[in-house]
C-alpha positions in Angstrom: -36.5 168.6 21.8 -35.0 170.9 24.4 -33.6 167.8 26.2 -32.2 166.4 23.0 -30.8 169.7 21.9 -29.1 170.2 25.3 -27.6 166.6 25.0 -26.5 167.1 21.5 -25.0 170.6 22.3 -23.2 169.0 25.3 -21.9 166.1 23.2 -20.8 169.0 20.6 -19.0 170.9 23.2 -17.5 167.8 24.8 -16.0 166.7 21.3 -15.1 170.3 20.6 -13.2 170.6 24.0 -11.7 167.0 23.7 -10.2 168.2 20.1 -8.8 171.2 21.3 -7.2 169.7 24.2 -5.6 167.1 21.9 -4.5 169.8 19.5 -3.1 171.7 22.6 -1.4 168.6 23.9 0.2 167.9 20.7 1.5 171.3 20.2 2.8 171.6 23.6 4.7 168.0 23.5 6.4 169.3 20.3 7.5 172.7 21.9 8.6 170.6 24.8 10.7 168.2 22.7 12.4 171.0 20.9 13.3 172.7 24.3 14.6 169.3 25.6 16.8 168.5 22.5 18.3 172.2 23.0 19.0 171.3 26.5 20.5 168.0 25.8 22.8 169.7 23.5 24.6 171.8 26.1 25.8 168.9 28.1 27.3 167.6 24.9 29.0 171.0 24.0 30.3 170.9 27.5 31.6 167.5 27.4 33.3 168.4 24.0 35.1 171.3 25.9 36.1 169.2 28.9 37.9 166.8 26.3 39.6 169.4 24.4 40.8 170.8 27.7 42.2 167.5 28.8 43.9 166.9 25.6 45.5 170.5 25.9 46.5 169.4 29.3 48.0 166.3 28.3 50.0 168.0 25.3 51.4 170.6 27.8 52.5 167.8 30.1 54.2 165.8 27.3 55.9 169.0 25.9 57.1 169.9 29.6 58.6 166.5 29.7 60.4 166.6 26.8 61.7 169.9 27.5 63.1 168.7 30.8 64.7 165.6 29.2 66.5 168.0 26.8 67.5 170.1 29.6 68.9 167.3 31.5 70.8 166.1 28.6 72.4 169.3 27.9 73.3 169.5 31.6 75.0 166.1 31.6 76.7 166.9 28.4 78.1 170.2 30.3 79.2 168.2 33.2 81.1 165.5 31.3 82.9 168.5 29.5 84.0 169.9 32.7 85.1 166.6 34.0 87.2 166.0 31.0 88.8 169.4 31.2 89.6 168.5 35.0 90.9 165.2 34.3 94.6 166.1 33.4 95.0 167.6 36.8 93.7 164.7 38.7 95.9 162.4 36.6 99.0 163.9 37.2 100.6 162.9 40.5 102.7 166.1 40.9 99.6 168.0 41.2 97.7 168.9 44.3 95.7 166.3 45.9 92.2 166.9 47.1 93.2 166.7 50.5 95.5 169.8 49.8 93.6 173.1 49.9 94.2 175.5 47.1 94.8 179.2 47.8 92.1 181.6 46.2 94.4 182.6 43.5 95.1 179.0 42.5 91.5 178.3 42.7 90.7 181.6 40.6 93.4 180.3 38.2 92.1 176.7 37.9 88.6 178.2 37.2 89.8 180.7 34.4 91.7 178.1 32.8 88.5 175.6 32.9 86.3 178.2 31.7 88.7 179.0 28.8 88.9 175.4 28.1 84.9 174.9 28.0 84.4 177.8 25.8 87.1 176.4 23.4 85.0 173.3 23.7 81.8 175.2 22.9 83.2 176.8 19.9 84.3 173.6 18.7 80.9 172.2 19.4 79.6 175.0 17.3 81.9 174.5 14.5 81.0 170.8 14.7 77.4 171.5 14.2 77.9 174.0 11.5 80.0 171.4 9.6 77.3 168.7 10.2 74.6 170.9 9.1 76.6 171.6 5.8 77.9 167.8 5.4 76.0 165.2 3.5 72.7 163.6 4.5 74.5 160.1 5.0 77.2 161.6 7.4 77.0 160.3 11.0 75.6 163.1 13.1 77.2 164.3 16.1 75.1 164.0 19.4 75.7 167.7 20.5 74.2 168.7 17.1 71.5 166.4 17.5 70.8 167.7 21.0 70.7 171.2 19.6 68.6 170.2 16.7 66.0 168.7 19.2 66.1 171.8 21.4 65.3 174.1 18.3 62.5 171.9 17.1 61.0 171.6 20.6 60.9 175.5 20.7 59.5 175.6 17.4 56.9 173.1 18.3 56.1 175.0 21.5 55.4 178.1 19.8 53.4 176.3 17.3 51.5 174.5 19.8 50.8 177.5 21.7 49.4 179.5 18.7 47.5 176.2 17.7 46.1 176.0 21.0 45.2 179.7 21.2 43.6 179.1 17.9 41.4 176.3 19.0 40.4 177.7 22.4 39.3 180.8 20.4 37.5 179.0 17.8 35.7 177.0 20.4 34.8 179.9 22.4 33.2 181.7 19.5 31.2 178.5 18.8 30.1 178.3 22.0 29.1 181.7 22.2 27.3 181.3 18.7 25.4 178.2 20.0 24.4 180.0 23.2 23.2 182.8 21.2 21.2 180.4 18.8 20.1 178.4 21.7 18.3 181.9 23.3 17.1 182.7 20.0 15.5 179.5 19.5 14.1 179.7 23.3 12.6 183.2 22.4 10.9 181.5 19.4 9.5 178.9 21.3 8.2 181.2 23.7 6.8 183.5 21.2 5.1 180.4 19.5 3.6 179.5 23.0 2.2 183.0 23.4 0.6 182.8 19.9 -1.0 179.5 20.6 -2.5 180.7 23.8 -3.8 183.7 21.7 -5.2 181.1 19.2 -6.7 178.9 22.0 -8.3 182.1 23.4 -9.6 183.2 20.1 -11.0 179.8 19.5 -12.7 179.8 22.9 -14.3 183.1 22.7 -15.6 182.2 19.0 -17.1 178.9 20.5 -18.7 180.9 23.1 -20.2 183.1 20.7 -21.4 180.4 18.5 -23.0 178.7 21.4 -24.6 181.7 22.6 -25.9 182.5 19.1 -27.5 179.2 19.2 -28.8 179.7 22.4 -30.4 182.9 21.4 -31.8 181.3 18.1 -33.5 178.7 20.1 -34.7 181.1 22.8 -36.1 183.7 20.3 -40.2 183.4 20.0 -40.0 184.6 16.4 -37.1 182.1 15.6 -39.6 179.4 17.2 -42.5 180.3 15.3 -40.9 180.2 11.8 -39.5 176.9 12.7 -43.1 175.7 13.5 -44.3 177.1 10.1 -41.7 175.3 8.1 
């Protein structure tokens, strides 16, 4: 009878240990899966940040190219205006040839004349721009007015782009900080759950040991054996 009891007790202990191990394994696997999901979320957020950074860099490069193109066009227009102002002197055969050096006074007079004519051209240009702005919508636009309008729009676009870029980066930084805090809180919760699970396991092990000790004491107690024989 003692052998049968020991055999059944061993089977009971083995079954309880197997069930406990299965429960512990399932809980640990569940917690590990949750932790892995949190770890997988971090590279995805980092990839989104890299993609946003690349898009911002591409937009900045495109904006710089547009600004340089407009600057080159403005420089070309100014050079053409200077050339047109100098043509009357080159076209007149009585004027000094390029091989004849000019005195400083003559050069100063020429520069003042060219500067005054360039300023007059700029004033006419601004007048044309104002006239075009007040003209009808179907009127033919002046190239200079188009360049000025493009420059104005580019300046406004750059300002809006910088504001939008700063806002997007600020929102994304706040989102990353919030996700990081959420992940840290989740990890703390997981650690707390693991700690509570260990406490439950220890409590169940202690309860199992106490139950086994009670069963062993009951079978080893002579009074209990006599009562069992009478029954």
